[in-house]
C-alpha positions in Angstrom: 235.2 -42.4 91.0 238.5 -44.3 90.8 238.9 -47.8 92.7 242.0 -49.3 93.8 242.5 -53.3 95.0 245.1 -55.9 94.7 242.9 -57.8 91.8 242.9 -54.2 90.0 246.6 -54.0 90.4 247.0 -57.6 88.8 244.7 -56.4 85.9 246.4 -52.9 85.2 249.7 -54.9 84.8 247.9 -56.8 82.0 246.4 -53.6 80.6 249.9 -51.7 80.6 251.6 -54.7 78.7 248.8 -54.7 75.9 248.8 -50.9 75.8 253.0 -51.2 75.3 252.5 -53.6 72.7 249.9 -51.4 70.7 252.0 -48.3 71.0 255.2 -50.1 69.8 253.7 -52.4 67.1 250.8 -50.1 65.7 251.8 -47.0 66.5 255.7 -47.1 66.3 256.2 -45.2 69.3 259.2 -45.7 71.4 258.0 -47.1 74.7 259.5 -46.7 78.2 258.4 -48.1 81.4 255.9 -45.5 82.3 256.8 -43.1 79.7 256.5 -42.9 75.7 259.0 -40.8 73.1 257.1 -38.4 70.8 259.2 -36.1 68.6 262.0 -35.9 70.9 260.1 -35.5 74.2 259.1 -37.9 76.9 255.6 -38.1 78.1 253.8 -39.9 81.1 251.0 -42.4 80.4 249.2 -43.5 83.6 246.3 -46.2 83.9 243.6 -46.1 86.5 240.4 -48.1 86.8 237.2 -46.2 87.7 233.2 -46.4 88.1 230.8 -44.3 86.2 227.1 -44.5 85.1 227.9 -43.8 81.6 231.7 -44.3 80.1 233.7 -47.5 79.6 237.0 -45.4 79.1 238.3 -42.1 78.8 241.4 -40.1 78.1 242.3 -37.2 80.4 244.6 -34.9 78.5 245.7 -32.7 81.9 247.0 -36.0 83.6 247.8 -38.1 80.7 245.7 -40.5 82.1 243.7 -43.7 80.7 240.7 -44.9 82.3 239.0 -48.3 81.9 235.6 -49.0 83.8 235.8 -51.9 86.4 233.4 -54.0 84.5 235.7 -54.5 82.1 238.0 -56.6 84.4 235.3 -59.0 84.7 233.2 -59.4 81.8 235.2 -57.8 78.6 237.0 -60.1 76.1 240.6 -59.3 75.4 239.9 -58.3 72.1 237.3 -55.9 73.2 239.8 -54.3 76.3 242.3 -53.9 73.4 240.1 -52.1 70.9 239.1 -49.8 73.9 242.9 -49.1 74.3 243.3 -48.3 70.6 240.4 -45.7 71.0 241.8 -44.2 74.0 245.3 -44.1 72.3 243.6 -42.5 69.6 242.5 -39.6 71.5 245.7 -39.2 73.1 247.4 -39.2 69.7 244.8 -36.7 68.5 245.6 -34.5 71.6 249.6 -34.9 70.5 249.0 -33.4 67.0 246.6 -30.5 68.1 247.7 -29.4 71.7 245.8 -26.8 73.3 243.2 -26.9 70.4 242.4 -30.4 71.1 239.2 -29.4 73.6 237.7 -27.4 70.8 237.4 -30.4 68.5 234.4 -32.8 68.3 235.6 -36.0 70.6 235.1 -38.4 68.0 235.3 -35.8 64.8 237.4 -35.7 61.5 240.5 -35.5 63.6 239.9 -38.5 65.7 238.9 -40.6 62.5 241.8 -39.6 60.8 244.1 -40.7 63.5 242.2 -44.1 63.6 242.8 -44.2 59.8 246.3 -43.4 59.9 247.3 -46.6 62.3 244.6 -48.9 60.0 242.3 -49.1 63.0 238.6 -49.8 61.7 235.1 -49.0 63.0 235.3 -51.4 65.5 238.3 -49.0 67.2 236.5 -45.7 66.4 232.9 -46.8 67.2 233.9 -49.1 70.1 233.1 -46.0 72.8 229.9 -45.2 71.4 228.9 -48.9 71.2 229.8 -50.3 74.6 228.6 -47.2 76.5 225.1 -48.2 75.9 225.3 -51.2 78.1 223.7 -50.9 81.6 226.3 -50.3 84.1 224.0 -49.7 87.2 224.9 -51.7 90.3 222.7 -52.4 92.9 222.0 -50.2 95.7 223.4 -51.0 99.7 220.1 -49.9 101.6 222.3 -49.2 104.6 224.8 -47.1 102.7 221.9 -45.0 101.0 220.1 -44.5 104.3 223.2 -42.9 106.0 224.1 -40.9 102.8 220.5 -39.6 102.7 220.3 -38.6 106.1 223.4 -36.7 105.8 222.5 -35.1 102.7 218.9 -34.0 104.4 221.2 -32.8 107.3 222.9 -30.6 105.3 220.1 -29.3 103.5 218.8 -27.7 106.8 221.6 -25.3 106.9 220.0 -22.6 104.6 219.5 -19.6 107.4 221.3 -16.3 107.3 223.0 -17.9 110.7 226.6 -17.8 110.0 227.3 -20.8 111.8 224.7 -22.9 110.5 227.0 -25.0 108.1 229.6 -25.4 110.4 227.2 -27.2 112.9 225.6 -29.0 110.3 229.1 -30.3 109.4 230.0 -31.7 112.8 226.7 -33.3 113.2 227.0 -35.0 109.8 230.3 -36.1 110.9 229.1 -37.9 114.3 226.6 -40.1 112.0 229.4 -41.0 109.8 231.6 -41.7 112.6 228.7 -44.0 114.1 228.1 -45.6 110.7 231.9 -46.7 110.1 232.4 -48.0 113.8 229.1 -50.0 113.1 230.6 -51.4 110.2 234.2 -51.8 111.7 234.0 -56.1 110.9 233.2 -55.7 107.2 233.9 -58.2 104.6 237.3 -58.6 103.3 236.1 -57.6 99.7 234.9 -54.2 101.1 238.2 -53.6 103.0 240.3 -54.5 100.2 238.9 -52.1 97.8 239.7 -48.6 98.1 238.2 -45.6 96.0 239.5 -42.3 94.9 237.3 -39.2 94.0 238.0 -35.5 92.9 236.0 -33.7 95.8 237.0 -30.0 94.5 239.0 -28.3 91.8 240.0 -24.9 91.0 242.5 -23.2 88.8 245.0 -22.3 91.4 245.7 -23.3 94.9 243.3 -21.0 97.0 242.1 -20.9 100.7 239.1 -23.0 100.1 241.2 -25.8 98.9 243.9 -25.2 102.0 240.5 -25.2 104.2 238.8 -28.3 102.9 242.1 -30.2 103.0 242.1 -29.7 106.7 238.5 -30.4 107.1 237.9 -33.5 105.6 240.6 -35.5 107.4 237.9 -35.7 110.1 235.6 -37.4 107.6 238.0 -40.9 107.6 239.3 -40.2 104.3 242.9 -39.0 103.2 242.8 -35.9 101.1 245.4 -35.7 98.4 246.3 -32.6 96.4 246.7 -33.0 92.9 248.3 -30.5 90.4 248.3 -30.8 86.8 248.0 -28.9 83.7 244.5 -28.1 84.1 244.4 -26.5 87.8 244.4 -27.9 91.5 242.0 -30.7 92.9 241.3 -32.3 96.3 241.1 -35.7 95.8 239.7 -38.0 98.8 241.1 -41.7 99.6 239.0 -43.8 101.7 236.2 -46.6 101.6 233.1 -45.9 99.3 230.9 -44.2 102.0 233.2 -42.0 103.0 234.3 -40.9 99.7 231.2 -40.1 98.5 230.2 -38.3 101.7 233.6 -36.1 101.7 232.8 -35.3 98.2 229.3 -34.0 99.2 230.7 -32.3 102.2 233.4 -30.8 100.3 230.9 -29.1 97.6 228.8 -28.2 100.4 231.0 -26.5 102.5 232.6 -24.6 99.4 229.5 -23.3 98.7 228.7 -22.3 102.4 231.9 -20.5 102.5 231.3 -18.1 100.1 227.8 -17.4 101.8 229.4 -17.0 105.0 232.0 -14.7 103.2 229.3 -12.6 101.8 227.7 -12.0 105.3 231.0 -11.4 107.0 232.3 -8.7 104.1 229.0 -6.6 104.4 228.8 -6.6 108.2 232.5 -6.1 108.7 233.5 -4.0 105.9 235.9 -6.7 104.5 237.2 -6.0 101.0 239.9 -7.5 98.9 241.2 -11.1 98.3 243.5 -10.6 100.9 240.7 -10.5 103.7 238.6 -13.1 102.2 241.5 -15.7 102.2 242.2 -14.7 105.8 238.6 -15.2 106.5 237.9 -18.3 104.8 241.2 -19.8 106.5 240.1 -18.9 109.9 236.5 -20.2 109.3 238.0 -23.6 108.4 240.4 -23.6 111.4 237.8 -22.7 113.6 235.8 -25.9 112.1 238.8 -28.0 112.5 239.0 -27.0 116.2 235.5 -28.3 116.9 236.0 -31.7 114.8 239.5 -32.1 116.6 237.8 -31.9 120.0 235.0 -34.3 119.0 237.8 -36.9 117.7 239.8 -36.6 121.1 236.7 -37.2 122.9 236.0 -40.1 121.2 239.8 -41.3 121.2 239.5 -41.4 125.0 236.1 -43.3 124.9 235.6 -47.0 125.0 235.6 -46.7 121.3 238.8 -45.1 121.1 240.3 -48.7 119.9 237.9 -49.2 117.6 238.8 -45.7 115.9 242.3 -46.5 115.6 241.5 -49.8 113.9 239.8 -47.5 111.4 242.4 -45.1 110.9 245.0 -47.8 110.5 242.7 -49.3 107.8 242.6 -45.9 106.1 246.5 -46.0 106.0 246.4 -49.1 104.2 243.6 -47.6 101.5 246.0 -44.7 101.0 248.8 -47.1 100.6 247.1 -49.0 98.0 246.1 -46.0 96.1 249.0 -43.9 96.4 252.2 -46.1 97.5 254.6 -43.0 97.1 252.7 -40.1 98.8 254.4 -37.9 100.9 253.8 -35.4 103.2 251.8 -32.5 101.6 252.0 -28.6 102.2 250.4 -25.7 100.9 251.9 -22.7 99.9 252.1 -20.1 102.6 250.8 -16.3 102.0 250.6 -13.1 104.2 247.2 -13.2 105.9 245.3 -10.5 107.6 245.2 -11.4 111.2 241.8 -9.5 112.0 239.5 -11.2 109.1 241.2 -14.4 110.0 240.1 -14.2 113.8 236.8 -13.3 112.8 236.6 -16.2 110.6 238.0 -18.8 113.4 235.4 -17.3 115.9 232.3 -18.0 113.4 233.9 -21.4 112.9 234.1 -22.5 116.4 231.6 -20.5 118.2 228.6 -23.2 117.8 226.2 -24.3 120.0 224.5 -27.8 118.8 221.2 -28.7 119.1 219.5 -32.3 119.2 219.6 -34.3 115.8 216.7 -34.3 113.5 213.8 -36.3 115.3 209.9 -36.0 116.0 210.6 -33.4 118.5 213.2 -31.1 116.6 211.3 -29.6 113.2 214.5 -28.0 112.0 217.2 -26.1 113.1 220.6 -27.8 114.6 222.1 -24.9 116.2 221.8 -21.4 117.3 224.6 -18.9 117.4 225.9 -17.1 120.7 
């Protein structure tokens, strides 16, 4: 999970300056503003701050990204941070040397150690990662946060029947819980509001119908989906507050699995075959569900809570600007669709009757299909 705030922005300014110094003076590289030169080619280099229960740093070869744990910003001395930067730069340089074979190497094998030796970096650099990650990075739980998250997870666990509308209805009910939580916590603390998180919710090797569908659906869960393309494929990153991002991440993975299950049912029932029909059905399914969520949102906008919802939407825009200041409108590529399969999917996505939520009087099912 990536984290953004004004404090983090100032921390990253310091990190970039330290990294540029190391790359110029210790590695002998020609460093530009946000790129560096290696063997006559310009390469990008990005820096982010993240949270993770195990790691304090990482290098991601697909996006030329170096990440540092948020904890380092508050607790680590400068020399510790510099050694972690050298450690991740050693991974970067090892990747440049070995290219596509990089992922077949041991993370801290001979190739990595030779890179450290080449730049005269000792064990305090080569071992920095393994020593520091032994620290306890667990953060205290927020009871209300965990309660609403648990409620939504239990709700989604109910959608396991062969009913083709089960996942969609559970999704809408989960969205309703999330809206209530956000409105209740509208007047959050300045620290909570100032911190924005980004999480990769779903990945694929190439753009597909599931990604396009999730992009439309997740916008109704108080996050901003962002299509992220790199050397390793395509992903949907979600931007927003901590709870909303974690719920959107959970929902994306659940919906993707349920879409596959619903497709298996539809293709047997309707004798659908081929990728074209599958993509068309999945896009229709997403459109039908999006229509239900949009109607729910419109109803809330016209209610007394409409002004509060507008405040939440404006807060999300500020979070997006903090994480992606240059983000522009994104569009997916168009493809030839099967209108029959798409119409069937759209009907399955919107033809839902909701029952009351989980309570003592309702032991299980949330919906019934018409």
